[in-house]
C-alpha positions in Angstrom: 102.0 100.9 99.6 102.9 100.7 103.3 105.3 97.7 103.2 105.8 95.4 106.1 109.1 95.7 108.0 111.4 93.1 106.5 112.3 91.6 109.9 108.9 90.1 110.2 108.9 86.4 110.0 106.5 85.8 107.1 107.0 87.3 103.7 103.8 88.1 101.9 103.7 89.1 98.2 100.6 90.2 96.3 100.2 88.9 92.8 97.8 90.6 90.4 97.1 91.4 86.7 94.2 91.8 84.3 92.0 89.0 83.2 93.9 86.7 80.8 97.3 88.1 81.8 98.7 84.7 83.0 98.5 85.1 86.8 97.7 81.5 87.3 100.7 80.4 85.3 102.9 82.7 87.3 101.5 81.7 90.6 102.0 78.0 89.7 105.6 78.8 88.8 106.2 80.5 92.1 104.7 77.6 94.0 107.0 75.2 92.1 109.9 77.3 93.3 108.9 77.2 96.9 106.1 79.6 97.7 102.7 78.8 99.2 99.6 80.2 97.4 96.4 81.9 98.5 94.2 81.9 95.4 91.3 84.4 95.6 89.6 82.9 92.6 89.6 79.5 94.1 88.2 80.9 97.3 85.4 82.6 95.3 84.6 79.3 93.5 84.3 77.5 96.8 82.1 80.2 98.3 79.8 80.1 95.3 79.0 76.4 95.7 75.3 75.5 96.2 74.3 75.9 99.8 77.1 78.4 100.7 76.2 81.9 101.8 77.5 83.7 98.7 75.6 81.3 96.4 72.3 81.9 98.4 72.8 85.7 98.3 73.5 85.7 94.5 70.4 83.6 93.8 68.3 85.9 96.1 69.4 88.9 94.0 69.4 87.5 90.4 67.1 84.5 90.6 67.3 81.1 89.0 68.4 82.6 85.7 72.0 82.5 87.0 71.7 78.7 87.6 72.6 75.8 85.4 70.2 72.9 84.8 72.0 71.1 87.5 71.3 73.9 90.0 74.9 75.1 90.1 76.0 78.7 89.5 76.3 79.5 85.8 79.2 81.9 85.8 78.7 83.0 82.3 75.1 84.0 83.1 76.4 86.1 86.0 79.1 87.7 83.8 76.5 88.6 81.2 74.7 90.6 83.9 77.4 92.2 85.9 79.9 93.2 83.2 77.3 95.2 81.3 76.0 97.1 84.3 78.3 98.8 86.8 75.6 98.8 89.6 75.2 95.0 89.2 79.0 94.5 89.4 79.1 96.6 92.5 76.3 94.5 94.0 78.2 91.3 93.2 81.4 92.7 94.8 79.5 93.6 97.9 78.2 90.1 98.2 81.5 88.3 97.5 84.3 90.5 98.8 83.7 90.5 102.6 83.6 86.7 102.8 86.6 86.4 100.5 88.6 88.9 102.6 87.7 86.9 105.7 88.9 83.6 104.3 92.1 85.2 102.9 92.8 86.6 106.4 92.3 83.1 107.9 94.7 81.5 105.4 97.3 84.2 106.0 97.2 83.4 109.7 97.4 79.7 108.9 100.5 80.0 106.7 102.2 82.6 108.8 105.5 81.4 110.3 105.8 78.4 107.9 109.0 79.7 106.4 107.8 79.9 102.8 106.9 83.1 101.1 103.1 83.5 100.8 101.8 84.6 97.4 98.4 86.2 97.5 96.9 85.8 94.0 94.1 88.4 94.0 92.7 89.7 90.7 91.3 92.9 92.3 94.4 93.4 94.6 94.8 97.0 93.6 91.1 97.9 93.9 90.8 96.0 97.2 93.3 98.1 99.1 95.7 95.5 100.5 98.4 97.7 101.9 100.2 95.4 104.4 102.2 93.3 102.0 106.0 93.2 101.5 105.5 93.8 97.8 103.3 93.6 94.8 104.0 91.7 91.5 101.9 92.7 88.5 101.7 90.3 85.6 101.5 92.6 82.6 99.9 91.9 79.2 98.8 94.4 76.5 94.9 94.5 76.6 94.7 93.6 72.9 96.8 90.5 73.5 94.7 89.6 76.5 91.5 89.8 74.4 93.1 87.6 71.7 94.1 85.0 74.2 90.8 85.0 76.0 89.0 84.4 72.7 91.5 81.9 71.3 92.2 79.8 74.4 89.4 80.3 76.9 86.3 80.5 74.7 85.3 84.1 75.5 83.4 86.1 72.9 85.3 89.3 71.9 82.5 91.4 73.5 82.7 89.6 76.8 86.5 89.9 76.9 86.3 93.6 76.2 83.6 94.2 78.8 85.6 92.4 81.5 88.8 94.3 80.8 87.0 97.6 80.7 85.6 97.0 84.2 89.1 96.4 85.6 91.6 99.0 86.8 93.5 100.4 83.9 96.8 98.7 82.9 98.8 101.9 83.5 97.4 102.3 87.0 98.1 98.7 87.9 101.7 99.0 86.8 102.1 102.2 88.9 101.4 100.1 92.0 103.8 97.3 91.1 107.1 96.7 93.0 107.9 94.1 90.3 106.5 93.6 86.8 106.3 90.2 85.1 106.1 90.8 81.3 103.9 88.2 79.7 103.8 89.6 76.2 106.2 86.9 74.9 106.1 83.2 74.6 106.1 80.5 77.4 109.9 80.3 77.5 110.1 84.1 78.0 107.5 83.8 80.8 109.4 81.1 82.6 112.5 83.5 82.5 110.3 86.2 83.9 109.1 83.9 86.7 112.8 83.1 87.5 113.4 86.9 87.8 110.4 87.3 90.0 111.5 84.5 92.3 115.0 85.9 92.6 113.4 89.2 93.5 111.3 87.5 96.2 114.4 85.7 97.6 116.2 89.1 97.8 114.0 90.0 100.7 115.8 87.5 102.9 119.3 88.2 101.6 
């Protein structure tokens, strides 16, 4: 990673991890401690609303079979297509990523100079090639535990959970890119301690 010079006014930290790793819990904890958040998943959900360009392009490619009875995007129907076919996943990324990157860039400019660290919560941070950040936090969870949590707490089928994880960058490769690793293989109390450690690491940039 080509890190920003530390004298720059705005501190920007990338946050990533595999599906089910607990990124949202970590990002919420960092916001509670004083950071501001750019949430790529929230941006995607907004861009996929009916009438938005991403929505229209997705319907153009996959048809009404990806829509709910109310005419909104059925994300599970999309997942059933793209996580079983690498070409379809590539097509989805080509539709979504350019507009997401554009909105992330706009928000980075908006928050710059505000005095608070900016957390960029981007699931595909490693794959997307964001190189101009001060550091990268990886939320780490063993794949087997991620599958268990996705099935137990988020209603995924085991097959769906495995398909999604297999289409992400390998855990080992993600950790290699990390400047700081949050271990989420324990309980919630342990995770809160890990978030404290991560926040202390972020604050060390201005020490």
